[in-house]
C-alpha positions, 0 to 999 in steps of 0.5 A: 778455299776463299779469302774472306774479310770482316765486314768493316774491312771488306772495301778496304781489302777489295781495293787492295787486292784489285790494284795488284790482280785486276782480276780479283773479285769481291771478298765477301765476309764468312756469314754472307759466303754462308747465307749464299750456301743457304740460299742456294739449298745447301746448307753449310755443315762445316767452315773454318777459318785461318790465317795465312802469312805473306810475304809482301814483295813475292805477293806483289811479284807473282802478279807483275805490278809495276814499281810504282804499283807495288810501291802503292800497295806497300804505303797503303798496307803500312798506313792502312786504317786500324781496322784494316791493319787489325784484320791484315796484321802488317809487320815488318821484320828486318827488310821484309813486310809481312801481312796476313790473309784471313781464308775459309773452307766451307763444306755444304752438301746439295740437298 
């Protein structure tokens, strides 16, 4: 399973995730991931994508980010550009902040 981004949000999402997890790699759009498989001689037989709801605090705490970085991430998520807000769908419920990640499953067969 991989996280995917829309073309217009991938750079913003990358920097958001990289602040939380310095080992994070680029988040490619699904169309680019499929092209990588095809270019490697493995035609895509099936793909699907879905949203996965994340609670912000446990998500940030898994990487033991500092309180300052966590505050920056929270502030950025709440005030993100419209395209990113549409992609991550941040929302507050009571005193908790949630957002959605889009993930994909890609099935390809080596020829």
